[in-house]
C-alpha positions, 0 to 999 in steps of 0.5 A, a space after each residue: 492496530 497501526 501498521 506502517 511500512 515503506 515502499 519505493 516508486 520507480 524514478 519518473 513514475 511518481 506522478 503516475 503512481 499518484 494518478 492511479 491511486 487517485 482513481 482507486 478502483 471501488 472494488 479495491 477500496 471495498 476489499 481494504 474495508 472488508 479486511 479491516 483496513 481504515 485510515 489508509 495513507 501513503 506519503 511520498 518522499 520526493 527526494 528519495 522516491 520512498 513511499 511511507 504507508 500508514 494504515 489502521 487494521 482491526 486484526 493483523 491476521 485478517 489483514 494479511 489474508 487480503 493479499 491473496 484476494 483476486 482484486 489485490 493481485 490484480 492491483 499488484 499487477 496494475 502497479 508493477 510497472 511504476 514501483 519496485 516489486 517482488 517476482 509475484 508483483 507484490 510491492 517490495 515493502 518493509 514494515 516500520 516500527 511505530 515508536 510514537 503515536 498520539 490520538 
């Protein structure tokens, strides 16, 4: 299953957002794979600071469980100062509707 979504990076934090993802913790990458995530891409629209995410997940219910893992909560806390977040530091994220896909 393909999941697409959008988030927002804070003004002036675009380079820091990218830097932190380029240094992704191995335990975070392991968790993403453990919960069935593959082919994960995040792109930035530099004009609007909107982040567009794309990930393929094996099972949506299993993927949803990943948000409650300690490493994911730690990542949210680590990223909270560079992006728009909810009170629990989870990113403000809106799912996008996939309207076309070609393998």
